[in-house]
N, C-alpha and C positions, 0 to 999 in steps of 0.2 A: 777409573771410576771415582766418583766424588771429587772431581776436579773443579773447584770453585771458579777458576779462571776460564775453563773450557768445559762446561757441564755436558755438552753434546758430543764430546770426543768419541765415545763408544759408538754412538749412532753414525757419526761421520765415517769411522773405520768400517762399520758394517755396510754402509752405502758404497764406500770405495770398493769393497770386495764384490758387491753386486755389479758394479760397473765393470770391474776387471773381468768377471766371469761372462759378461755379455759381449765383450770384445772378441773379434776374431784375431788370431795372431799366427802369422806364418813363420816369421823369423823371430825367435825368442832370444833377446839380449837383455842385459841388465847393467846396473851401475857397477856391479862387482862380478868378476868372472865366475865366482863360486855359485852365484845364483843359477847359472845355466850351464855349468861344466865347460867353461871356456877351454881349458887345457885338453880335456878329453875330446871335445869336438874338433879342436884344431888338429890334434893328432889324427883323428879319423879323416878330416878333410885332406891332410897331406898324404894319407895313404891311398886316396882316390875313392871312387864310388859316389854314392849319393851325398848331397850336401847335408851335413849333420846339423847345420844351423836352421834348417827348415824343420821346426820342432813345435808344432802347435800342441801336441800332447804334453811335451815337457813344460810348456807355458801353463797349461791347465793344471798339471800336477803341482807345479810350484805355487800357483795361486791357491789351490785347495790346501796344500800343506801350511801355507802362511795363514790362511783363514782358520784352520784348525788350531794353530798356535795362538792366534788372537783370541779365539773362543775359550781355550784353556786358561789363558792369562786372565781373561775377563771373569771367568768362574772363580779362579783363585782369589782375585781381588774382591769379588762379591762375598765370598766366604769369610775373608778377613774382616770386611766391614760388619758382617753379622756378628762376629765374635766381639766386637767393640762395645 
């Protein structure tokens, strides 16, 4: 918020979340294993059964959680600006 060099950053983040929510996702992977429980899914894969990487609900949950964190941070920054 109030980023003089990138004033539209919050709008771009919001747009990014709209795009992510519009995408269908069968296999949920990410840049870091913690994003999608790599270790837990690998253990379940080794144990047999259904492929745990086919996780469209996990993707949706992750995007929703990250969006909530973004909104909370945006509100926190807006409150700090009002106090100035």
